[in-house]
C-alpha positions as CSV (number, residue, x, y, z in Angstrom):
1,X,20.9,23.2,-8.4
2,X,22.4,19.7,-8.8
3,X,20.4,16.5,-9.2
4,X,20.6,14.3,-6.1
5,X,18.5,11.4,-7.7
6,X,20.9,8.8,-8.9
7,X,23.9,10.5,-7.3
8,X,22.9,10.4,-3.6
9,X,19.8,8.1,-3.6
10,X,17.5,6.0,-5.7
11,X,13.8,5.3,-5.2
12,X,12.2,1.9,-5.8
13,X,8.5,1.1,-5.2
14,X,8.0,-1.9,-2.9
15,X,4.2,-2.0,-3.0
16,X,2.3,0.4,-5.2
17,X,-0.7,2.3,-3.6
18,X,-3.1,-0.6,-3.0
19,X,-5.5,-1.8,-0.4
20,X,-3.4,-3.3,2.4
21,X,-6.3,-5.3,3.8
22,X,-5.0,-7.9,1.4
23,X,-1.6,-9.3,2.2
24,X,1.0,-7.7,0.0
25,X,4.4,-9.1,-0.9
26,X,6.8,-6.3,-1.4
27,X,9.0,-6.3,-4.5
28,X,12.5,-7.6,-3.8
29,X,15.2,-4.9,-4.2
30,X,18.8,-5.7,-4.8
31,X,21.0,-3.7,-2.4
32,X,24.3,-4.6,-3.8
33,X,24.7,-1.1,-5.2
34,X,24.1,0.8,-1.9
35,X,25.0,0.7,1.8
36,X,21.7,1.9,3.3
37,X,17.9,1.5,2.7
38,X,15.2,3.7,4.2
39,X,11.9,1.9,3.9
40,X,8.8,4.2,4.0
41,X,5.3,2.9,4.5
42,X,2.5,5.4,3.9
43,X,-1.1,4.4,4.7
44,X,-4.4,6.0,4.8
45,X,-7.1,6.0,7.5
46,X,-8.6,2.5,8.1
47,X,-10.9,0.9,10.6
48,X,-10.2,0.4,14.3
49,X,-8.7,-3.1,14.9
50,X,-7.4,-3.7,11.4
51,X,-3.8,-3.1,12.5
52,X,-1.2,-4.1,10.0
53,X,2.0,-6.1,10.7
54,X,5.0,-5.5,8.3
55,X,7.8,-8.1,7.9
56,X,11.3,-7.5,6.7
57,X,12.8,-10.3,4.7
58,X,16.1,-11.0,2.8
59,X,17.1,-13.2,-0.1
60,X,20.0,-14.1,-2.3
61,X,18.3,-13.1,-5.5
62,X,15.4,-10.9,-6.4
63,X,13.4,-14.0,-7.3
64,X,14.8,-16.2,-4.5
65,X,13.3,-17.7,-1.4
66,X,13.3,-15.1,1.4
67,X,14.0,-15.5,5.1
68,X,13.1,-13.1,7.9
69,X,15.7,-10.4,8.7
70,X,15.3,-9.8,12.5
71,X,17.2,-6.5,12.9
72,X,14.4,-3.9,13.5
73,X,15.0,-2.6,17.0
74,X,13.5,0.9,16.3
75,X,11.3,2.6,13.7
76,X,9.8,6.0,13.3
77,X,6.2,7.0,12.9
78,X,3.8,9.9,12.3
79,X,0.1,9.2,12.9
80,X,-2.9,11.4,12.8
81,X,-6.7,10.8,12.9
82,X,-7.6,12.3,9.6
83,X,-4.5,13.3,7.6
84,X,-0.9,14.1,8.3
85,X,-0.8,17.8,7.2
86,X,-0.7,18.9,10.8
87,X,1.7,16.2,12.1
88,X,5.3,17.4,11.8
89,X,6.9,15.5,14.6
90,X,8.3,11.9,14.4
91,X,7.8,9.5,17.2
92,X,10.6,6.9,17.8
93,X,9.3,3.4,18.6
94,X,11.8,0.9,20.1
95,X,11.4,-2.8,20.4
96,X,13.4,-6.0,20.8
97,X,15.2,-6.7,17.5
98,X,12.7,-8.5,15.3
99,X,11.8,-8.9,11.6
100,X,8.4,-7.3,12.2
101,X,6.8,-4.1,13.2
102,X,3.2,-4.1,14.4
103,X,2.2,-0.5,15.1
104,X,-0.3,-0.6,17.9
105,X,-3.5,1.2,18.6
106,X,-4.5,3.7,17.1
107,X,-2.5,2.7,14.0
108,X,-5.4,1.2,11.9
109,X,-7.8,4.1,12.2
110,X,-5.1,6.7,11.7
111,X,-3.3,7.9,8.6
112,X,0.4,7.1,9.1
113,X,3.9,7.2,7.8
114,X,6.3,4.6,9.2
115,X,10.1,4.5,8.5
116,X,12.4,1.6,8.9
117,X,16.2,2.1,8.5
118,X,18.4,-0.8,7.3
119,X,22.2,-0.7,7.0
120,X,23.1,-3.3,4.3
121,X,25.9,-4.6,6.6
122,X,23.2,-5.9,9.0
123,X,22.1,-8.4,6.4
124,X,23.5,-11.9,6.0
125,X,26.0,-10.7,3.3
126,X,28.4,-13.6,4.2
127,X,25.5,-16.0,3.3
128,X,25.0,-14.3,0.0
129,X,21.9,-12.3,1.0
130,X,21.9,-9.0,-0.8
131,X,18.2,-8.5,-1.6
132,X,15.4,-7.4,0.7
133,X,11.7,-6.8,0.8
134,X,9.0,-5.6,3.2
135,X,5.6,-7.4,3.3
136,X,2.4,-6.7,5.1
137,X,0.1,-9.3,6.5
138,X,-3.2,-7.9,5.2
139,X,-4.9,-7.9,8.6
140,X,-8.5,-6.7,8.8
141,X,-11.6,-6.8,6.7
142,X,-11.9,-3.1,5.7
143,X,-10.1,-1.0,3.1
144,X,-6.8,0.6,4.1
145,X,-4.9,2.1,1.2
146,X,-1.1,2.3,1.4
147,X,2.2,1.8,-0.3
148,X,5.8,0.9,0.5
149,X,8.8,2.7,-0.9
150,X,12.5,1.8,-0.7
151,X,15.0,4.7,-0.7
152,X,18.5,3.4,-1.4
153,X,21.3,5.7,-0.3
154,X,25.1,5.5,-0.1
155,X,25.1,4.5,-3.7
156,X,28.2,2.7,-4.8
157,X,27.8,3.6,-8.4
158,X,26.4,7.2,-8.5
159,X,25.1,8.2,-11.9
160,X,22.6,10.3,-13.7
161,X,19.1,9.1,-12.9
162,X,18.6,7.7,-16.4
163,X,21.8,5.7,-16.1
164,X,21.3,4.4,-12.6
165,X,21.6,0.6,-12.2
166,X,18.3,-1.3,-12.0
167,X,17.8,-2.4,-8.4
168,X,14.9,-4.8,-9.1
169,X,16.9,-7.3,-11.1
170,X,20.0,-9.3,-10.3
171,X,23.2,-7.9,-11.7
């Protein structure tokens, strides 16, 4: 069996598993070495009314000033009241193109997985923007554990996992 990591995709943590009731700024990931990013948000059960909002941003460097990237017109979700072991079906959520997603009720009190797809060509590449991040607003007053993961695909420089380019620094 061949290794797909490094050849077909790379995985970069955006926000490690932490309490999302505090606003979290996702690590910036350089997408110069890929043509697509799948952003995965995984969160545990929280408290009703503590609904999170997630914002997609872009920048010209991994340490640069970011601006909103208003391209999200759909995302996918799985939600369940206690855990996701019995939830196998994805639900497509559509919206007017925006930089944010704000999963509605019952999102806070459910365990959930949200997926946002970004084609790198949708970014302001002409303006030099080749880095992106996803942040959460930290809504609520109660604990809600979660993490954000970037899956980079369509790698321009496929390699063995140990030789893959570092996507969290500027080349």
